[in-house]
BATIKE-738604 format. One record per residue (C-alpha): residue number from 1; chain; y, z, x. Coordinates in nm, 3 decimals, m for minus. Example, Ala and Ser with C-alpha at 12.3 -4.5 7.8 and 13.67 -1.06 7.14 Angstrom:
2
[r 1; 'A'; [m0.450; 0.780; 1.230]];
[r 2; 'A'; [m0.106; 0.714; 1.367]];
//
This chain:
333
[r 1; 'A'; [1.178; 2.865; m1.075]];
[r 2; 'A'; [0.876; 3.128; m1.097]];
[r 3; 'A'; [0.548; 3.087; m0.910]];
[r 4; 'A'; [0.366; 2.897; m1.181]];
[r 5; 'A'; [0.646; 2.638; m1.221]];
[r 6; 'A'; [0.645; 2.597; m0.834]];
[r 7; 'A'; [0.264; 2.544; m0.848]];
[r 8; 'A'; [0.320; 2.268; m1.127]];
[r 9; 'A'; [0.572; 2.070; m0.925]];
[r 10; 'A'; [0.364; 2.107; m0.653]];
[r 11; 'A'; [0.049; 1.949; m0.863]];
[r 12; 'A'; [0.298; 1.660; m0.990]];
[r 13; 'A'; [0.381; 1.564; m0.645]];
[r 14; 'A'; [0.038; 1.588; m0.486]];
[r 15; 'A'; [m0.057; 1.349; m0.772]];
[r 16; 'A'; [0.208; 1.109; m0.685]];
[r 17; 'A'; [0.101; 1.171; m0.341]];
[r 18; 'A'; [m0.272; 1.088; m0.416]];
[r 19; 'A'; [m0.150; 0.754; m0.605]];
[r 20; 'A'; [0.037; 0.635; m0.307]];
[r 21; 'A'; [m0.221; 0.727; m0.003]];
[r 22; 'A'; [m0.525; 0.525; m0.105]];
[r 23; 'A'; [m0.408; 0.184; m0.059]];
[r 24; 'A'; [m0.168; m0.027; m0.228]];
[r 25; 'A'; [0.009; 0.224; m0.497]];
[r 26; 'A'; [0.002; 0.159; m0.849]];
[r 27; 'A'; [0.344; 0.155; m0.969]];
[r 28; 'A'; [0.510; m0.072; m1.268]];
[r 29; 'A'; [0.586; m0.360; m1.022]];
[r 30; 'A'; [0.301; m0.569; m1.166]];
[r 31; 'A'; [0.557; m0.606; m1.470]];
[r 32; 'A'; [0.779; m0.803; m1.221]];
[r 33; 'A'; [0.547; m1.122; m1.277]];
[r 34; 'A'; [0.323; m1.001; m1.015]];
[r 35; 'A'; [m0.027; m0.902; m1.157]];
[r 36; 'A'; [m0.172; m1.018; m0.828]];
[r 37; 'A'; [m0.077; m0.701; m0.681]];
[r 38; 'A'; [m0.327; m0.516; m0.905]];
[r 39; 'A'; [m0.585; m0.775; m1.009]];
[r 40; 'A'; [m0.750; m1.017; m0.721]];
[r 41; 'A'; [m0.863; m1.214; m0.992]];
[r 42; 'A'; [m0.503; m1.338; m1.056]];
[r 43; 'A'; [m0.473; m1.524; m0.706]];
[r 44; 'A'; [m0.421; m1.881; m0.787]];
[r 45; 'A'; [m0.433; m1.833; m1.169]];
[r 46; 'A'; [m0.090; m1.960; m1.230]];
[r 47; 'A'; [0.055; m2.301; m1.238]];
[r 48; 'A'; [0.248; m2.230; m0.917]];
[r 49; 'A'; [0.228; m2.096; m0.577]];
[r 50; 'A'; [0.392; m1.743; m0.600]];
[r 51; 'A'; [0.586; m1.559; m0.314]];
[r 52; 'A'; [0.669; m1.188; m0.407]];
[r 53; 'A'; [0.879; m0.944; m0.203]];
[r 54; 'A'; [0.917; m0.570; m0.331]];
[r 55; 'A'; [1.108; m0.265; m0.203]];
[r 56; 'A'; [1.079; 0.047; m0.385]];
[r 57; 'A'; [1.278; 0.384; m0.308]];
[r 58; 'A'; [1.228; 0.719; m0.488]];
[r 59; 'A'; [1.490; 0.997; m0.506]];
[r 60; 'A'; [1.793; 0.859; m0.312]];
[r 61; 'A'; [1.928; 1.155; m0.105]];
[r 62; 'A'; [1.589; 1.325; m0.048]];
[r 63; 'A'; [1.492; 1.301; 0.309]];
[r 64; 'A'; [1.137; 1.148; 0.367]];
[r 65; 'A'; [1.141; 1.055; 0.016]];
[r 66; 'A'; [0.850; 0.796; m0.096]];
[r 67; 'A'; [0.931; 0.447; m0.002]];
[r 68; 'A'; [0.711; 0.127; m0.060]];
[r 69; 'A'; [0.766; m0.254; 0.084]];
[r 70; 'A'; [0.518; m0.521; m0.013]];
[r 71; 'A'; [0.515; m0.890; 0.058]];
[r 72; 'A'; [0.237; m1.109; m0.120]];
[r 73; 'A'; [0.149; m1.461; m0.162]];
[r 74; 'A'; [m0.118; m1.620; m0.376]];
[r 75; 'A'; [m0.173; m2.000; m0.490]];
[r 76; 'A'; [m0.444; m2.257; m0.566]];
[r 77; 'A'; [m0.731; m2.337; m0.346]];
[r 78; 'A'; [m0.853; m2.664; m0.472]];
[r 79; 'A'; [m0.884; m2.739; m0.823]];
[r 80; 'A'; [m1.090; m2.427; m0.912]];
[r 81; 'A'; [m1.002; m2.165; m0.658]];
[r 82; 'A'; [m0.752; m1.939; m0.548]];
[r 83; 'A'; [m0.634; m1.732; m0.245]];
[r 84; 'A'; [m0.389; m1.487; m0.166]];
[r 85; 'A'; [m0.262; m1.218; 0.111]];
[r 86; 'A'; [m0.064; m0.897; 0.059]];
[r 87; 'A'; [0.077; m0.686; 0.340]];
[r 88; 'A'; [0.235; m0.337; 0.249]];
[r 89; 'A'; [0.428; m0.036; 0.388]];
[r 90; 'A'; [0.427; 0.301; 0.207]];
[r 91; 'A'; [0.590; 0.621; 0.333]];
[r 92; 'A'; [0.562; 0.944; 0.148]];
[r 93; 'A'; [0.728; 1.238; 0.383]];
[r 94; 'A'; [0.502; 1.301; 0.697]];
[r 95; 'A'; [0.232; 1.064; 0.541]];
[r 96; 'A'; [0.245; 0.696; 0.582]];
[r 97; 'A'; [m0.014; 0.388; 0.550]];
[r 98; 'A'; [0.014; 0.021; 0.632]];
[r 99; 'A'; [m0.228; m0.247; 0.533]];
[r 100; 'A'; [m0.323; m0.590; 0.482]];
[r 101; 'A'; [m0.560; m0.766; 0.213]];
[r 102; 'A'; [m0.682; m1.103; 0.188]];
[r 103; 'A'; [m0.802; m1.244; m0.179]];
[r 104; 'A'; [m1.029; m1.499; m0.287]];
[r 105; 'A'; [m1.064; m1.580; m0.670]];
[r 106; 'A'; [m1.272; m1.876; m0.862]];
[r 107; 'A'; [m1.155; m1.981; m1.195]];
[r 108; 'A'; [m1.345; m2.139; m1.454]];
[r 109; 'A'; [m1.179; m2.336; m1.720]];
[r 110; 'A'; [m1.347; m2.391; m2.065]];
[r 111; 'A'; [m1.079; m2.595; m2.233]];
[r 112; 'A'; [m1.126; m2.964; m2.260]];
[r 113; 'A'; [m0.799; m3.058; m2.040]];
[r 114; 'A'; [m0.605; m2.903; m1.812]];
[r 115; 'A'; [m0.318; m2.785; m2.009]];
[r 116; 'A'; [m0.508; m2.585; m2.275]];
[r 117; 'A'; [m0.526; m2.218; m2.135]];
[r 118; 'A'; [m0.895; m2.096; m2.169]];
[r 119; 'A'; [m0.971; m1.958; m1.838]];
[r 120; 'A'; [m1.229; m1.671; m1.689]];
[r 121; 'A'; [m1.153; m1.588; m1.322]];
[r 122; 'A'; [m1.346; m1.347; m1.101]];
[r 123; 'A'; [m1.201; m1.211; m0.760]];
[r 124; 'A'; [m1.212; m0.986; m0.457]];
[r 125; 'A'; [m0.978; m0.867; m0.221]];
[r 126; 'A'; [m1.089; m0.727; 0.139]];
[r 127; 'A'; [m0.852; m0.552; 0.367]];
[r 128; 'A'; [m0.776; m0.297; 0.622]];
[r 129; 'A'; [m0.534; 0.018; 0.600]];
[r 130; 'A'; [m0.395; 0.228; 0.850]];
[r 131; 'A'; [m0.307; 0.597; 0.751]];
[r 132; 'A'; [m0.111; 0.822; 0.962]];
[r 133; 'A'; [m0.011; 1.191; 0.951]];
[r 134; 'A'; [0.289; 1.297; 1.170]];
[r 135; 'A'; [0.237; 1.638; 1.287]];
[r 136; 'A'; [0.477; 1.614; 1.581]];
[r 137; 'A'; [0.731; 1.868; 1.340]];
[r 138; 'A'; [0.477; 2.075; 1.197]];
[r 139; 'A'; [0.477; 2.357; 1.426]];
[r 140; 'A'; [0.857; 2.379; 1.475]];
[r 141; 'A'; [0.975; 2.640; 1.249]];
[r 142; 'A'; [0.601; 2.798; 1.239]];
[r 143; 'A'; [0.426; 2.833; 1.574]];
[r 144; 'A'; [0.133; 3.020; 1.406]];
[r 145; 'A'; [m0.208; 2.871; 1.520]];
[r 146; 'A'; [m0.416; 2.694; 1.282]];
[r 147; 'A'; [m0.709; 2.472; 1.401]];
[r 148; 'A'; [m0.664; 2.169; 1.192]];
[r 149; 'A'; [m0.298; 2.095; 1.307]];
[r 150; 'A'; [m0.234; 2.013; 1.650]];
[r 151; 'A'; [0.126; 1.959; 1.609]];
[r 152; 'A'; [0.227; 1.758; 1.881]];
[r 153; 'A'; [0.071; 1.410; 1.765]];
[r 154; 'A'; [0.059; 1.150; 1.516]];
[r 155; 'A'; [m0.291; 1.126; 1.366]];
[r 156; 'A'; [m0.439; 0.801; 1.263]];
[r 157; 'A'; [m0.713; 0.651; 1.088]];
[r 158; 'A'; [m0.826; 0.297; 0.972]];
[r 159; 'A'; [m1.058; 0.202; 0.730]];
[r 160; 'A'; [m1.181; m0.121; 0.515]];
[r 161; 'A'; [m1.195; m0.147; 0.178]];
[r 162; 'A'; [m1.265; m0.408; m0.089]];
[r 163; 'A'; [m1.106; m0.443; m0.470]];
[r 164; 'A'; [m1.321; m0.644; m0.733]];
[r 165; 'A'; [m1.187; m0.795; m1.045]];
[r 166; 'A'; [m1.219; m1.033; m1.327]];
[r 167; 'A'; [m0.959; m1.196; m1.584]];
[r 168; 'A'; [m0.972; m1.388; m1.917]];
[r 169; 'A'; [m0.663; m1.577; m2.018]];
[r 170; 'A'; [m0.667; m1.726; m2.347]];
[r 171; 'A'; [m0.365; m1.916; m2.459]];
[r 172; 'A'; [m0.130; m1.604; m2.528]];
[r 173; 'A'; [m0.366; m1.322; m2.477]];
[r 174; 'A'; [m0.478; m1.198; m2.130]];
[r 175; 'A'; [m0.698; m0.920; m2.003]];
[r 176; 'A'; [m0.781; m0.800; m1.664]];
[r 177; 'A'; [m1.018; m0.534; m1.500]];
[r 178; 'A'; [m1.011; m0.443; m1.149]];
[r 179; 'A'; [m1.213; m0.181; m0.944]];
[r 180; 'A'; [m1.009; m0.087; m0.660]];
[r 181; 'A'; [m1.143; 0.080; m0.330]];
[r 182; 'A'; [m1.480; m0.011; m0.431]];
[r 183; 'A'; [m1.639; 0.094; m0.133]];
[r 184; 'A'; [m1.689; 0.463; m0.028]];
[r 185; 'A'; [m1.473; 0.458; 0.318]];
[r 186; 'A'; [m1.438; 0.767; 0.501]];
[r 187; 'A'; [m1.120; 0.825; 0.698]];
[r 188; 'A'; [m1.141; 1.198; 0.806]];
[r 189; 'A'; [m0.788; 1.189; 0.882]];
[r 190; 'A'; [m0.686; 1.530; 0.739]];
[r 191; 'A'; [m1.038; 1.717; 0.771]];
[r 192; 'A'; [m1.391; 1.655; 0.789]];
[r 193; 'A'; [m1.380; 1.800; 0.416]];
[r 194; 'A'; [m1.146; 1.499; 0.312]];
[r 195; 'A'; [m1.312; 1.319; 0.011]];
[r 196; 'A'; [m1.493; 0.995; 0.090]];
[r 197; 'A'; [m1.287; 0.760; m0.183]];
[r 198; 'A'; [m1.093; 0.764; m0.463]];
[r 199; 'A'; [m1.215; 0.464; m0.643]];
[r 200; 'A'; [m0.946; 0.369; m0.913]];
[r 201; 'A'; [m1.047; 0.130; m1.232]];
[r 202; 'A'; [m0.775; m0.069; m1.394]];
[r 203; 'A'; [m0.784; m0.224; m1.725]];
[r 204; 'A'; [m0.492; m0.407; m1.849]];
[r 205; 'A'; [m0.432; m0.644; m2.158]];
[r 206; 'A'; [m0.157; m0.814; m2.343]];
[r 207; 'A'; [m0.029; m1.082; m2.580]];
[r 208; 'A'; [0.251; m1.295; m2.615]];
[r 209; 'A'; [0.405; m1.416; m2.970]];
[r 210; 'A'; [0.740; m1.514; m3.115]];
[r 211; 'A'; [0.988; m1.835; m3.135]];
[r 212; 'A'; [0.999; m1.997; m2.767]];
[r 213; 'A'; [1.320; m2.146; m2.895]];
[r 214; 'A'; [1.445; m1.770; m2.935]];
[r 215; 'A'; [1.270; m1.462; m2.808]];
[r 216; 'A'; [0.932; m1.431; m2.712]];
[r 217; 'A'; [0.743; m1.063; m2.718]];
[r 218; 'A'; [0.508; m0.927; m2.511]];
[r 219; 'A'; [0.329; m0.592; m2.573]];
[r 220; 'A'; [0.079; m0.474; m2.306]];
[r 221; 'A'; [m0.086; m0.160; m2.178]];
[r 222; 'A'; [m0.265; m0.048; m1.868]];
[r 223; 'A'; [m0.533; 0.218; m1.833]];
[r 224; 'A'; [m0.608; 0.367; m1.515]];
[r 225; 'A'; [m0.902; 0.606; m1.422]];
[r 226; 'A'; [m0.975; 0.755; m1.086]];
[r 227; 'A'; [m1.339; 0.832; m1.065]];
[r 228; 'A'; [m1.381; 1.114; m0.838]];
[r 229; 'A'; [m1.104; 1.322; m0.977]];
[r 230; 'A'; [m1.110; 1.200; m1.347]];
[r 231; 'A'; [m0.759; 1.141; m1.333]];
[r 232; 'A'; [m0.649; 0.929; m1.643]];
[r 233; 'A'; [m0.294; 0.759; m1.717]];
[r 234; 'A'; [m0.180; 0.503; m1.960]];
[r 235; 'A'; [0.108; 0.270; m1.949]];
[r 236; 'A'; [0.260; 0.139; m2.286]];
[r 237; 'A'; [0.486; m0.137; m2.208]];
[r 238; 'A'; [0.686; m0.435; m2.419]];
[r 239; 'A'; [0.865; m0.705; m2.264]];
[r 240; 'A'; [1.112; m0.984; m2.419]];
[r 241; 'A'; [1.188; m1.342; m2.280]];
[r 242; 'A'; [1.466; m1.555; m2.357]];
[r 243; 'A'; [1.500; m1.898; m2.244]];
[r 244; 'A'; [1.857; m2.013; m2.108]];
[r 245; 'A'; [1.968; m2.346; m1.978]];
[r 246; 'A'; [1.914; m2.223; m1.642]];
[r 247; 'A'; [1.617; m2.033; m1.686]];
[r 248; 'A'; [1.481; m1.750; m1.871]];
[r 249; 'A'; [1.627; m1.401; m1.886]];
[r 250; 'A'; [1.366; m1.117; m1.972]];
[r 251; 'A'; [1.326; m0.747; m1.970]];
[r 252; 'A'; [1.113; m0.459; m2.115]];
[r 253; 'A'; [1.060; m0.092; m2.095]];
[r 254; 'A'; [0.736; 0.078; m1.978]];
[r 255; 'A'; [0.628; 0.420; m2.075]];
[r 256; 'A'; [0.342; 0.596; m1.825]];
[r 257; 'A'; [0.184; 0.908; m1.932]];
[r 258; 'A'; [m0.109; 1.123; m1.761]];
[r 259; 'A'; [m0.375; 1.259; m2.001]];
[r 260; 'A'; [m0.413; 1.545; m1.764]];
[r 261; 'A'; [m0.166; 1.810; m1.710]];
[r 262; 'A'; [m0.089; 2.159; m1.587]];
[r 263; 'A'; [0.007; 2.495; m1.798]];
[r 264; 'A'; [0.295; 2.713; m1.648]];
[r 265; 'A'; [0.461; 3.032; m1.793]];
[r 266; 'A'; [0.805; 2.956; m1.957]];
[r 267; 'A'; [0.956; 3.288; m2.053]];
[r 268; 'A'; [0.728; 3.463; m2.252]];
[r 269; 'A'; [0.500; 3.161; m2.378]];
[r 270; 'A'; [0.249; 2.923; m2.181]];
[r 271; 'A'; [0.376; 2.566; m2.165]];
[r 272; 'A'; [0.183; 2.222; m2.117]];
[r 273; 'A'; [0.310; 1.974; m1.902]];
[r 274; 'A'; [0.212; 1.577; m1.818]];
[r 275; 'A'; [0.310; 1.375; m1.557]];
[r 276; 'A'; [0.525; 1.112; m1.753]];
[r 277; 'A'; [0.791; 0.885; m1.689]];
[r 278; 'A'; [0.987; 0.590; m1.825]];
[r 279; 'A'; [1.082; 0.241; m1.686]];
[r 280; 'A'; [1.334; m0.007; m1.793]];
[r 281; 'A'; [1.315; m0.330; m1.661]];
[r 282; 'A'; [1.538; m0.638; m1.618]];
[r 283; 'A'; [1.471; m0.985; m1.448]];
[r 284; 'A'; [1.576; m1.338; m1.464]];
[r 285; 'A'; [1.444; m1.662; m1.347]];
[r 286; 'A'; [1.658; m1.920; m1.202]];
[r 287; 'A'; [1.490; m2.250; m1.144]];
[r 288; 'A'; [1.193; m2.140; m0.887]];
[r 289; 'A'; [1.358; m1.813; m0.818]];
[r 290; 'A'; [1.315; m1.450; m0.984]];
[r 291; 'A'; [1.495; m1.151; m0.932]];
[r 292; 'A'; [1.408; m0.816; m1.116]];
[r 293; 'A'; [1.497; m0.434; m1.106]];
[r 294; 'A'; [1.337; m0.160; m1.231]];
[r 295; 'A'; [1.414; 0.193; m1.263]];
[r 296; 'A'; [1.185; 0.502; m1.348]];
[r 297; 'A'; [1.291; 0.834; m1.460]];
[r 298; 'A'; [1.044; 1.126; m1.462]];
[r 299; 'A'; [1.037; 1.317; m1.780]];
[r 300; 'A'; [0.948; 1.698; m1.867]];
[r 301; 'A'; [1.095; 2.012; m1.798]];
[r 302; 'A'; [0.947; 2.047; m1.454]];
[r 303; 'A'; [0.988; 1.794; m1.183]];
[r 304; 'A'; [1.056; 1.773; m0.800]];
[r 305; 'A'; [1.425; 1.610; m0.839]];
[r 306; 'A'; [1.642; 1.468; m1.102]];
[r 307; 'A'; [1.695; 1.135; m0.918]];
[r 308; 'A'; [1.496; 0.813; m1.035]];
[r 309; 'A'; [1.266; 0.550; m0.831]];
[r 310; 'A'; [1.453; 0.220; m0.807]];
[r 311; 'A'; [1.257; m0.126; m0.715]];
[r 312; 'A'; [1.381; m0.459; m0.666]];
[r 313; 'A'; [1.138; m0.776; m0.675]];
[r 314; 'A'; [1.269; m1.106; m0.516]];
[r 315; 'A'; [1.028; m1.405; m0.581]];
[r 316; 'A'; [1.002; m1.803; m0.547]];
[r 317; 'A'; [0.739; m2.029; m0.678]];
[r 318; 'A'; [0.637; m2.293; m0.500]];
[r 319; 'A'; [0.417; m2.615; m0.538]];
[r 320; 'A'; [0.409; m2.590; m0.914]];
[r 321; 'A'; [0.185; m2.829; m1.125]];
[r 322; 'A'; [0.360; m3.134; m1.273]];
[r 323; 'A'; [0.257; m2.999; m1.678]];
[r 324; 'A'; [0.268; m2.615; m1.747]];
[r 325; 'A'; [m0.016; m2.473; m1.975]];
[r 326; 'A'; [0.045; m2.526; m2.343]];
[r 327; 'A'; [0.086; m2.173; m2.432]];
[r 328; 'A'; [0.348; m1.870; m2.435]];
[r 329; 'A'; [0.204; m1.717; m2.140]];
[r 330; 'A'; [0.473; m1.628; m1.836]];
[r 331; 'A'; [0.253; m1.468; m1.615]];
[r 332; 'A'; [0.081; m1.802; m1.591]];
[r 333; 'A'; [0.349; m2.070; m1.613]];
//
């Protein structure tokens, strides 16, 4: 690998670090019936209280590879309000963070009854994140003096932030918009010149169609923008649902692509590569329980490792309403 290729690998890796070190990372777990992880306005929007537990591991066999665990619960608080809690633990090499978020959402129903879905929702999550940088091994192999490295401690910084968002669910159509890390929180974990905040804008939309007795199809997309760095990514998704006697079998595929890239020399030519990966997903709903598995594989000639990213999601639905909405809307029903 030549020097330019090495720089590209570092760029891609740093991009993943930036995604996973500013609060709760944005992966593809929202497709496992878990839009609440991204959008506070979805707290209590569904007809059931939802409990979800996720575990994600990248690059099996690579020491200190990124790993993430989350547990979330959200449900109704009265007729038109919802609430939720998210707890997460994220580790990426020497970097780690732990956080908790509390959510309140309010839902406005425009339909004439409680079974025709026409709902506008607003939500806000507020929480604390503790970030850590383990420096205890930094000077073992390289004892040279560096003024910003202590070399014997685990640095820690805590900060407060909020996410705000809105959702609109109309029968088989939905759209969600959220601003994550809306406040300018100053951590100063690494240096005094650390960026104040990486505010992120997320837009989701999708539509479900098909025959409920045969197969339902759900195409959707997600757009992300990190305002300070102007990093932009797009997810293109398709899911299919099949009702069975015991519940529902579903699966799909997601393709994520960054709109920004880097150039590197390959042979006698200059090539360009953008961060991109593909994620197949499969899941099953059995009575009140849900289990899903996702596998993400990086694409491109230059990457850190050939191994993929694995994620399991376990869920249970509680306190469901006696009658579901009259729509093909799996995320709500």
